[in-house]
DRENVO-810942 format. One record per residue: residue in one letter; x, y, z of N, C-alpha, C, O in turn. Coordinates in steps of 0.001 Angstrom, whole numbers, plus 524288, in hexadecimal, padded with zeros to 5 digits. Example, Ala and Ser with C-alpha at 12.3 -4.5 7.8 and 13.67 -1.06 7.14 Angstrom:
A833867E9C681E788300C7EE6C81E78833907F31C81E788379C7F30982111
S832327F73681BA8835667FBDC81BE4832648001E81EBE834618047281F67
This chain:
M979D16CE5291075977316D2AD90FCF974816D74F9136E970586D71D915D6
S9783F6DB9191309977586DF4F91646971B46E31991642970316E609919C2
E96F5C6E20B91175969EB6E45B90D8D9670A6E0D690C2F968166DCC7909D3
V9612F6E33990E8495CC66DFEF90B1F959706E53B90B2B959BF6E8D790E54
F9543B6E46F9043C950F36E6FD904BD94CB06E49D9067794AF26E02A905E7
V94ABA6E9D5909929467E6E84B9095793FA96EC35906C193E1D6F0AD905DF
L93DD46E6B39069A938D06E923900A6934A36E9DE90487933F26E7569088F
Q931B16EE179028992AFF6EF46905C192AD66F3E59015792D7E6F7758FF81
H925446F10E900DA920E26F4048FF1A91DFC6F9C88FF359199B6FA328FD44
L920A46FE589019C91BDA7020E9015E9159B704078FEFB91440702CE8FA88
Y91367706089014390F4A70A1A8FD8090B1570E3C901F790A6170F4D9069A
R909EB70EF18FEA2907FC715799029D900AA712A7902528FEF1711108FE1F
A8FDC27128B906B78F8BE7102C9086E8F489715A8905058F5FD719D39031D
C8EFC47138F905608ECA471830903BE8ED45719E1907668EC5171E949070B
D8EF157184090D528EF5F71D96910528F20372136912988F1297245691626
G8F79F71F9B90E228FA1E7229A90E898FF6C71F4B9130C9043271F7191284
D8FDD471DF49151F901ED718A39171E905697161C912F790424713F890EDA
E90B587171C915A290DAB7123C9114090D6670DE69138790CDE70DD79184E
E90DB6709089108990DBF7049D9127791212700669103B911C56FE1A90C04
S914F470014912EE919B66FBC8912449184A6F66F9137D914DA6F4D19166F
K91BC56F3D69108391C186EDE79100D920816EC4190FF3923796EE2F90CB2
L922EB6E71B91455928216E77B91410926066DFEC9124F923776DC6291453
L92AFE6E18090A86928196DD4D9084F92C586D7889076D92BEF6D3C790474
G9304C6D8EA90B649365A6D60190A7B93C256D816909DD93C426DC4090775
V940046D69D90B1E944F56D70B90C51947876D31390904946986CE8B907B4
Y94D626D8AA907A694CAC6D3379028A952FA6D299901AE952326D1348FD25
S958106D2709020E95D116D151900BE961086D4808FC63965C16D5628FCA1
S95C306D6208F76795F8B6D9768F4B7959F96DDB68F3F1955EC6DCD68F661
R95A7D6E2008F078956EA6E45D8EDA39554A6E2098E9AE953726E5BF8E73C
Q954866DE018E6DE955F56DD4B8E3C4951936D8F28E46894EDD6D8908E074
L950716D61B8E7D094D0A6D1268EAA8948526D2D78ED37944D56CFF78EEDB
A948826D7898ED68944FA6DBCB8F197940EE6E0358ECD293CA86E2488ED92
H946796E06D8E55C941446E1CD8E21193F356DD668E09993AB66DDE38DEF8
R941376D85D8E09393DB46D53B8E081937D86D2FC8DFAB9349A6D1898DC6D
A9398B6D43A8E80F934656D37A8E8FA92F666D7ED8E99492AAA6D79C8EA5C
A932756DB5C8E8EE92ECB6DF5C8E6B592BE56E0B38E243928B76E4388E178
Q92E056DC668DEEB92A3E6DB498D896926656D6BF8D9C59226E6D65A8D714
R9276E6D32C8DDD2925C66CF4F8DF0C91F0C6D1988E13D91AB56D19C8DF2B
F921CD6D3D28E7E091D486D8368E9B1919706DBF08E61E914B26DCA08E687
G91D9F6DE658E1FB91B436DF888DF859152D6E0138DA83911FD6E3058D870
R917A06D9438DB2890FC56D5AE8D73D90BA26D6E48D7A3907FD6D72D8D483
Q90C736D8758DF939094B6D5758E479905796DA2E8E2F1906986DE878E138
P8FE5F6D6F28E4A68FC496DBD28E46E8FDEC6DF528EA379003E6DE578EE4F
G8FB4C6E3BD8E7E18FE2E6E86C8EDA3902BE6EB208EDC8903016EFE58EE50
F907BA6E7258ED2890C856EA378ECFA90E9A6EB898E7189123B6EEA48E68C
R90B106E7EE8E0AE909126EAA58DB53908146F10A8D9EE90A1A6F4638D722
E904506F0AB8DD20902376F62E8DE249064D6FAA98DF9A904C06FF108DE6E
Y90B0D6FA668E1D990FD06FD6D8E43B914726F84A8E3A4915446F4808E67C
A916DC6F9FC8DEDB919976F63B8DDB0920D16F6948DC09924A66F3AE8DBE3
E91F396FC9F8DAF2923DC6FF408DA889294D6FE378E080929306FDC78E549
I92C946FE418DD04930416FE6E8E19B93399703878E39793827704188E228
V93134706FE8E6C8931A070B288E84E9377870CF58EDE19391670AD58F1E1
S93877710CB8EB8793FE0710748EF5193C89715078F45193885717658F57E
D943227137B8F60393FC8717B18F9FB939F97164C8FE8D937A6719E6900BA
G9395E713F68FED89347A712308FF9F92EEB715848FE8592AEF715B490134
D9306A718848F8A492E1F71D868F9349288C719728F505928727152C8F2D1
G925AC71CD08F5A3921D0717E58F13791DB0712FF8F0BA91FF570F4F8F2D1
D91A5B711DB8EF879171870F0F8EE8C9194B7098D8ED979181E708AA8E903
G91CA4704218F00F920737012F8ED30921FF6FD998F11E920126FD038F57C
F926A16FAAD8EE8592A836F83F8F0B692FCF6FAA48F461930CC6FF3C8F35B
Y932036F90F8F6F8937576FC898F7E493B096FA5D8FB7693A736F92190013
I93E236FA278F9279413C6F6B18FA49946BC6F9948FCBB94A396FA938F993
Q9476D6FACA901CA94B106FB309063594F486F8FA9077194F426F6A490BA5
A954106F8FA9045B959656F7AD906D095A956F70D90DA995B936FAAB910AA
C95A2C6F1E490ED895B946F4B991534960686EF929159F960DB6EB649134A
R9646C6F2F891AE6967FB6F25B91B239688E6EF40922689683D6F15B926B8
L969B16E84A9207096AD26E52D9261F96C076E4DD92A9596F486E1CD92C5C
D969986E7EF92CE696F556E7D79327D96D606ED819342B96E286EE96938CA
Q96B7F6F06A931CB96CED6F41F93262968346F656934869649B6F329934C9
D966EE6FC1B9368E962C16FF4C9397F95E78701DB9322A9605E702C092DD6
S95B9E702059330B95946704C992EA09584770B3592D7B9549070C2693063
D9598E70FD692AF195E9E7139592AEE955757161992B0C9563171A1F92D94
G952D67161692AA494EAD716F392ACE94C3C71DF592F4194869720DF92F22
G94FA771DB49317094E8E721119356394E3071FF693CC894DF87230E94074
W94E4171B3193C8994C85717249417D94ED9716A69448C94CB77149B94857
S95359717C3944FB953E77185A948C29572171A8694EF595A3B719009524D
E953B671F3194D72952F57226C9523594E847208E9542494E3F72155958E1
G9498471D93951B5944D5719A09528293F1771FDE9512993EC67239894E23
F93C7A71E1395497937667221B94FF89350B7222E952739349971F4595640
V931687274F9509492D0972A309550692695726E095356924197298995031
R92450722AE954A991F81722C5952C591BA0728E4955AB91B9072BAB95998
E91773727E194DC79161072A6594FF990D5E72A24951CC90B6A72D70954B4
């Protein structure tokens, strides 16, 4: 296995801050979708039960991640605390 699928739930809170919950890491996209369906029946999650692409919008987000490789999220140079 060289890739896993990370399932998160994202939504904007009333104050505009983004809320993110890590729900699980799965060996296939199909298993991540099934998990999203299970979570999507639960209170809170069912109000934002769509699967969203690129983390854009409110709902479930599935991200493919390669194992044993640094993230390409732009952190290789560190970060600045504001």
